[in-house]
N, C-alpha and C positions, 0 to 999 in steps of 0.2 A: 440863464433865466429864460423861460419860454415867453413867447409873445403874449400869451394869456396872462402870465404872472406880471409881466411888465405893464400891461394895460390895466390889470386889476389893482396894481399897487401905485399907479400914477396919482400924484396929488393934484386935485382939481384947481389949485391956486396958481399953477405954473402957466406962464405965457398966455397964449390964447387957448380957448377951450377945444382944441383940435383933438387931443387924446381921448376925451370922453366920447366924442362923435365917432372916432375910429373904433373905440371899444364897443360902442353900440352896434356899429356895422359888423365888426368881427363876431361879436356874440350872436347877433341876428343871423349871420350866415351859418355859424355852427349850429344854432338851434334849428335852422331851416333845412339842414342837410337831409332829413327824411323826405321833405318835399322835393328837393332837387333830385334825389335818387329816385323817388317815386315817379317823377316826370321823365327821367331818362331811361329807365329800365324797359318800358313798353316798346321802345324803338327796337330793342333786340329780341323781344318776346312777342309772339303773336299766336294765333290759333284759337281754337274753341269757338270760332265763328265771330261774325260781326256783333258788336255791342248792341246795335239797333235791330239785329236779326234781319236786316234787309228791308225793314218796314219804313214807310214814309210818314211824315207828319201830315197834318191836315192840308198843308199847302202843296202836297204832292212831292216834296223834296225829302231826301233822306234825313232822319233825325241827326245823325252824326257823320255818316259816310263810311267808306270802306277801311279807312285807316284806324278806326277805333275798334279793337277786338276785346272779347271777354278775357282772353289770355293776357293781354296787355294790362287790363284793369286789375286782374288778380296779381300779376307780377308787380305792378306799381304799389298796390296796397301792402303786399308781403315785403317788398323791398324797403318801403318806408318804415315798416315795423322792425325789420332787422336792423336798419341803420339807427332807428330810434332806441334800440337796445345797445348797439355797439358804441356809438359816439359818446354817450355818457360815461362809458368805461374809460375813455381816453381824456375826457374833460369833466371830471366830477365836480370841479369847482364852479363850473358854469351852471350845471344842472342843479346844484345845491341852492342856486339863487331862485329856482322856480318851485315854489311850494306845490306839492301835489303831483309833481311830474311822475309819470309811469310809462312803461313801454307802450301802453295804449295810445299815448300821444303820437308816437311815431307812426302807428297804423292809421290813425286819424289824419295825420299830415300826408301820408301816402295817398289815402283816399281823397283828401282835399286837393292834392295836386292833379289827380285823375279827374275829379269833378270839375275843377277849374278849366282844365284842358278840354273836357267834353262840352262844357258850357260854351267855350270859345268856338268849338266846331259846330255846335248847334246854331249859334248866331251866324257863323260863316255861311252855313247852308241857307239860312233865311235870306241873306243879302247877296247870294249867288257867288260866293268865293269858293273855288274848287278845293277839294281835299289836297293838302300839301302846300297850297298857295299861302302867302303871307297875309296876316291880319295884324298890322302893327300895334304894338303895346299889348293887346290881348294875348297874342301868341307868346310874348316874351315874359309877361308877369302875371297873367291870369292864374296860372297854376300855383305860384308861391303866395299870391294874395289870398286865394281861396283856402289854401292850406293853413295860413296864419289865422284867418277868420275862424275856421273850425277849431283850431288849437286854442284860440282865445276863449272858447266856451268850456274848455277843460282845465286850463291852467292860466294863471295870471303872470304873464311875462312882461318885462319892461316895455313901455311905450316906444322907447328909442330903438328897439329891435325891428320896428316896422321900416326902418331905413333900408332894410334888405330889399324891399320892393323896388325903389328907384335905382339902387345899386345893381340889382339883377338886370334891369333894363340897360344900364350903362355897360355892364360887362358883356351882355349879349351883343350890343351894337359894336363894341370894340373887337370882340372875337370874330364877328362876322366880317367886319372890314378887313381884319388880319387874314382871315381865310380867303377872302376875295382877292386880296393883293398877292397871295401865294398861289392863286389859281385853284384852290380847293373848293370854291363855290362860284357859281355863275353870276350871282347877284351880291351886292354889298350888304344887303339888309337881312 
C-alpha cells in the first residue's frame, strides 16, 4: 500500500489527529510540485537576456537584477506546466479531489513561482540586498506562496494544503544546515 493510499484511508477517529495533518502536508507538496520545479529550473537555464532588460526602476536601482533572465522565466513556466501534466498521471487520486484541475494549473503555478521569486528580487533591490544574497523567508517561501495564490483563482484545493508554505521554510532551513555541516555551503541559512 502506498503512502497516499495509507493516508487517504486513515480513519480520523484514531489517536491524535496527526495523520490528517500529515496527509494535508503530503498532498500540498504533491499539488505544489509544479511550483517547486518552476522555481528550480531557472537555476540551470538562462539566456535570452535579463528579465528587466538592464533597465532601472525610478529609484535608479535595477528592477530585478542580473540573476533574473527571460530564459529562466520561460523555463520555469514550461517546467511547471510539464510537471503539472506528469504528476497527476502518477497520483490521479489526489487530483481527482480538485474539481476543475487541468494542465493549465501547472503552467500557472510555474508562472506563480517565477512571479513570487521576481517580486522577492524586486523588494531586495529596493532595500539594497544584492543579487544572490539571502532575504530570509521571502527567498524560501515567496515562490510557493505566490504559486498557490494564483492556483487558488483557478481551482478550489483544500485549505490544509497551505501547510506546504511553512513546511517549505522548515525543509529549506534543515537542508541548508545539512549542506553547511557537510561543507557544501559557506553559510547555514
